C-alpha atoms as one frame of an Amber mdcrd trajectory, in Angstrom:
protein
  -1.598   2.859 -37.266   0.443   0.958 -39.421   0.675   2.135 -42.971  -2.649
   1.790 -44.780  -2.418  -1.403 -46.869  -4.635  -0.987 -49.797  -6.485  -3.910
 -51.589  -9.132  -2.207 -52.784  -7.976  -1.965 -56.691  -5.350  -2.696 -59.068
  -5.994   0.916 -60.407  -4.425   2.733 -57.427  -0.809   1.896 -58.256   1.232
   5.148 -58.466   3.865   6.657 -60.391   7.669   7.015 -58.991  10.488   9.027
 -59.366  12.095   6.912 -61.369   8.856   6.303 -63.966   9.440  10.048 -64.690
  13.011  10.020 -64.915  13.358   7.238 -67.478  11.015   9.538 -70.070  12.785
  10.938 -73.139  11.148  14.275 -73.154  12.347  15.038 -76.728   9.830  12.166
 -77.564   6.819  13.866 -76.672   4.820  15.685 -78.850   1.604  16.431 -80.523
  -0.623  13.490 -80.634  -3.239  15.202 -82.532  -0.921  15.746 -85.241   0.646
  12.025 -85.005   3.829  13.773 -83.515   4.555  12.181 -80.443   6.983   9.197
 -80.549   5.822   7.471 -76.961   2.236   7.501 -78.308   3.191   5.805 -81.702
   5.732   3.304 -80.166   3.032   2.335 -77.458   0.472   1.692 -80.435   2.697
  -0.395 -82.539   4.012  -2.518 -79.542   0.290  -3.071 -78.669  -0.888  -3.811
 -82.119   2.094  -6.442 -82.474   1.669  -7.794 -78.629  -2.284  -8.317 -79.714
  -1.515  -9.473 -83.225  -3.542  -7.290 -84.332  -3.359  -4.482 -87.462  -3.435
  -1.619 -85.754  -3.990   0.069 -81.961  -5.178   3.419 -80.394  -4.022   4.989
 -77.515  -7.101   5.947 -75.441  -7.702   8.151 -72.200  -9.475   5.384 -70.552
 -11.048   1.435 -70.774 -14.678   2.804 -70.746 -13.892   4.859 -73.436 -12.053
   1.897 -75.384 -14.882  -0.280 -75.262 -17.476   2.433 -76.114 -15.523   3.546
 -79.215 -14.771  -0.219 -79.560 -18.574  -1.127 -79.685 -19.274   1.777 -82.197
 -16.654   1.028 -84.500 -18.551  -2.559 -84.558 -22.381  -1.628 -84.449 -24.456
   1.359 -85.326 -27.325   3.289 -83.445 -29.873   0.403 -82.714 -27.832  -2.263
 -83.048 -27.829  -5.025 -80.306 -24.857  -5.919 -78.099 -24.892  -9.382 -76.997
 -22.954  -9.504 -73.188 -23.537 -10.860 -69.592 -24.709  -9.045 -66.885 -21.830
  -9.159 -64.948 -19.509  -7.722 -67.549 -18.113  -4.293 -67.275 -20.124  -3.421
 -70.478 -23.395  -4.281 -68.795 -22.563  -3.889 -65.024 -20.909  -0.495 -65.194
 -21.211   1.011 -68.797 -25.407   0.379 -69.972 -26.043   4.096 -69.760 -22.650
   4.771 -71.701 -23.812   2.237 -74.263 -27.196   3.923 -75.176 -26.142   7.442
 -74.426 -22.974   7.482 -76.596 -23.723   5.437 -79.658 -27.481   4.275 -79.285
 -26.858   0.759 -78.758 -28.817  -1.874 -77.213 -27.699  -4.273 -74.632 -28.815
  -8.120 -74.456 -27.172  -9.109 -71.352 -27.593 -12.473 -70.441 -27.162 -14.081
 -66.994 -24.726 -16.961 -67.619 -24.539 -19.880 -65.547 -20.835 -19.403 -63.874
 -19.830 -15.841 -65.365 -18.388 -17.375 -68.969 -21.038 -16.165 -71.469 -20.703
 -19.477 -73.776 -21.578 -19.972 -77.490 -24.983 -21.657 -76.397 -25.945 -18.951
 -73.666 -24.968 -16.293 -76.460 -27.380 -18.076 -79.229 -30.056 -18.285 -76.444
 -30.000 -14.553 -75.869 -29.849 -13.807 -79.442 -33.027 -16.531 -80.429 -34.851
 -14.889 -77.137 -36.130 -11.412 -79.395 -37.701 -10.559 -82.508 -35.409 -11.476
 -85.115 -38.122 -12.245 -87.950 -38.187  -8.625 -89.044 -35.291  -5.972 -89.630
 -37.352  -3.391 -88.176 -36.470  -4.579 -84.783 -33.249  -4.630 -82.992 -30.116
  -6.505 -85.265 -27.511  -8.201 -82.917 -24.136  -7.035 -84.268 -21.571  -7.877
 -81.303 -20.870 -10.218 -78.641 -18.967  -9.002 -76.165 -16.999 -10.876 -73.914
 -14.544  -9.755 -71.014 -11.538 -11.254 -69.342 -10.223 -11.587 -66.664 -13.898
 -11.601 -65.804 -13.977  -8.576 -62.765 -17.476  -9.346 -61.682 -17.148 -13.099
 -61.257 -14.091 -13.386 -59.298 -11.338 -12.404 -61.962 -11.380 -15.666 -63.338
 -10.060 -16.112 -67.208 -12.250 -16.682 -70.038 -11.506 -19.841 -71.507  -9.946
 -19.996 -75.010 -11.936 -23.112 -76.147 -15.327 -21.514 -75.257 -14.012 -18.313
 -77.308 -13.372 -20.360 -80.106 -16.750 -21.429 -80.232 -17.986 -17.619 -79.657
 -16.183 -16.927 -82.790 -17.664 -19.698 -84.922 -21.184 -18.530 -83.772 -19.940
 -15.188 -84.357 -18.843 -16.386 -87.970 -22.181 -18.293 -88.619 -24.313 -15.401
 -87.729 -22.222 -12.590 -89.267 -21.259 -11.005 -85.886 -18.217  -8.987 -84.296
 -16.353 -10.491 -81.261 -15.585  -7.722 -78.749 -12.834  -8.485 -75.992 -13.047
  -6.181 -72.904  -9.654  -7.238 -72.179  -8.965  -4.414 -69.282  -7.167  -7.021
 -67.562  -6.250  -9.429 -70.230  -2.534  -9.819 -69.332  -3.433 -11.247 -66.020
  -5.659 -13.958 -67.930  -2.899 -14.624 -70.044  -0.776 -15.365 -67.462  -2.827
 -17.807 -66.072  -3.380 -19.744 -68.904   0.165 -19.431 -69.900  -0.516 -18.353
 -73.433   0.755 -15.045 -75.388  -1.185 -12.303 -76.090  -1.760 -12.390 -79.497
  -2.872 -16.505 -79.257  -5.584 -15.508 -76.622  -6.867 -12.617 -78.494  -6.790
 -14.232 -81.828 -10.459 -14.797 -81.599 -11.523 -11.129 -81.044 -12.305  -8.831
 -83.873 -11.491  -5.611 -81.419 -10.079  -5.532 -77.727  -9.219  -3.124 -74.901
  -6.728  -3.141 -72.402  -5.923  -1.045 -69.708  -2.875   0.319 -69.012  -4.083
   1.371 -65.118  -4.947  -1.758 -63.865  -2.381  -4.919 -64.139   1.027  -3.318
 -65.269   0.532  -0.511 -63.118   0.324   2.604 -65.055  -1.436   5.622 -64.107
  -3.312   6.170 -67.247  -4.820   4.742 -70.318  -5.903   2.146 -72.269  -5.274
   0.836 -75.669  -8.088  -0.458 -78.195  -6.664  -2.521 -81.303  -8.202  -4.271
 -84.072  -7.945  -3.935 -88.149  -6.633  -1.195 -89.403  -9.938   0.281 -91.011
 -11.552  -0.061 -87.555  -8.875   2.018 -85.742  -9.194   4.558 -88.054 -12.710
   4.856 -87.313 -11.847   4.748 -83.670  -9.543   7.865 -84.346 -13.148   9.520
 -85.150 -15.245   8.441 -82.457 -12.557   9.182 -79.802 -12.446  12.681 -81.180
 -16.071  13.287 -80.979 -15.849  11.817 -77.281 -13.280  14.514 -76.712 -10.638
  11.913 -75.984  -7.959  13.146 -78.474  -5.234  14.354 -76.515  -2.180  16.619
 -77.106   1.217  15.594 -75.467   0.003  12.153 -74.653   3.310  10.916 -74.527
   3.925  11.545 -70.729   1.405   8.762 -70.202   2.116   6.702 -72.962   6.143
   6.638 -72.288   5.565   5.397 -68.461   2.963   2.708 -69.856   5.320   1.817
 -72.729   7.688   1.252 -70.127   5.573  -0.821 -67.939   4.056  -2.878 -70.782
   7.744  -4.376 -71.351   7.579  -5.902 -67.894   3.954  -7.097 -67.973   4.610
 -11.282 -67.835   6.677 -10.587 -64.333   4.220  -8.169 -62.866   0.560  -9.757
 -63.613   2.314 -13.144 -62.513   3.477 -11.724 -59.497   0.215 -10.568 -59.038
  -1.758 -13.773 -59.906   0.682 -15.374 -57.541   0.250 -13.331 -54.493  -3.586
 -13.513 -55.156  -3.528 -17.103 -55.146  -1.723 -17.066 -51.756  -4.131 -14.993
 -50.335  -6.807 -17.114 -51.307  -5.397 -20.035 -49.573  -4.917 -18.035 -46.474
  -8.608 -16.666 -46.365 -10.201 -19.831 -48.001  -8.849 -21.759 -44.172 -11.384
 -18.998 -42.372 -14.426 -17.464 -44.767 -16.231 -19.112 -47.962 -14.358 -18.165
 -51.232 -16.981 -16.948 -53.997 -14.899 -17.754 -56.745 -11.849 -19.801 -57.867
  -8.770 -17.870 -57.850  -7.189 -17.455 -60.993  -5.719 -14.198 -61.473  -5.154
 -10.951 -58.869  -8.457 -11.380 -57.667  -9.984 -12.829 -54.226 -13.930 -12.765
 -53.808 -14.907 -13.890 -49.958 -18.689 -13.908 -48.635 -19.652 -11.886 -45.957
 -22.897 -11.323 -43.959 -22.844  -7.226 -44.563 -19.828  -6.617 -46.703 -20.166
  -2.954 -45.999 -19.634  -3.626 -42.585 -16.890  -5.830 -42.760 -14.927  -3.274
 -44.822 -15.509  -0.653 -42.442 -13.812  -3.265 -39.753 -11.121  -4.125 -42.029
 -10.247  -0.056 -42.395 -10.258   0.239 -38.938  -7.439  -1.779 -38.665  -5.571
  -0.863 -41.724  -6.941  -2.754 -44.642  -8.837  -1.464 -47.216 -11.199  -3.816
 -49.485 -14.043  -3.289 -51.467 -17.594  -4.040 -50.808 -18.396  -5.081 -54.643
 -21.990  -6.508 -53.408 -23.635  -6.298 -50.260 -22.784 -10.011 -49.549 -19.202
  -9.995 -51.497 -15.683  -8.130 -50.230 -13.502  -7.850 -53.238  -9.556  -7.893
 -52.662  -7.034  -7.383 -55.563  -3.283  -7.525 -55.508  -0.969  -5.480 -57.116
   2.189  -3.874 -57.420   0.955  -1.512 -54.535   1.121  -4.021 -52.288   4.260
  -6.402 -51.150   4.103  -9.947 -50.121   5.026  -8.990 -46.322   2.307  -6.176
 -46.812  -0.217  -9.029 -47.868   0.834 -11.707 -45.291   0.331  -8.959 -42.557
  -3.165  -8.046 -44.435  -4.180 -11.830 -44.646  -4.091 -11.825 -40.413  -6.111
  -8.933 -39.797  -8.745 -10.210 -42.048  -9.165 -13.334 -41.108  -9.081 -12.221
 -37.134 -11.989  -9.627 -38.543 -14.149 -12.449 -39.855
């Protein structure tokens, strides 16, 4: 069988020998003492890139989300979000168990939680007394994984920001793949993330680093995040081994994310000739409908293409630097023949 073409996720990219050889080991120190120069450089780079006062290197995107929400809300407080967003789809137990927060998850019309929908969600519960859960955060996502990787529209983000200002809420952006969204919208990360109080970005997805995430926001919130990160066991020692690779990858984010977006657009056009696309292709993901997604994924695996059965009737294909255009062309032929 030819080499496997893995389109399950963009988290599957691998560290290269060049990545390791490019590290300056003299920069690696103990980050718990603030002595890892790679970590400090990465945090400063990301704070500037996203237009925030400060940033904190985190082990994972899930921990970034959990710590970020805890910085913006206290146990018993409510987080308004969308049912398909990662914070609800994957992290609902963590939100409850780690921080004692309550999710108010609304089923949006098309995956974009609008300001009007957030307002409906807020007013759908008892608000006449502070004895009940008090909404403190609206949490959005971009790109939006469960809805085909579409980019959250910046105009709608501004409307949600206005709602948050009106109601005294914070706006949190789960931006695990936000740079893919920025490439699609042709916006700088600082411009795009400006409405958000805090955001998360994952190095192990779009830019192809092996590990870690960044949490960015106001300096005083990042100081609080250091405490919550420690409580959750996320303070690392010689983390420059990972931060150094992430920093190098981040310097090429525009080229990498645009290439992945372009490859997904091409794949979407090819598959759209033979299958029904569930969502418009805007970033690095393609979702197609399948009567039995698990069985379809198994058939593809037998022919050397790995896909993710996202839901019982939905297959996800994710483009990353792991897969070349030539491999993608071969995968497209296999997928079309297997449908």
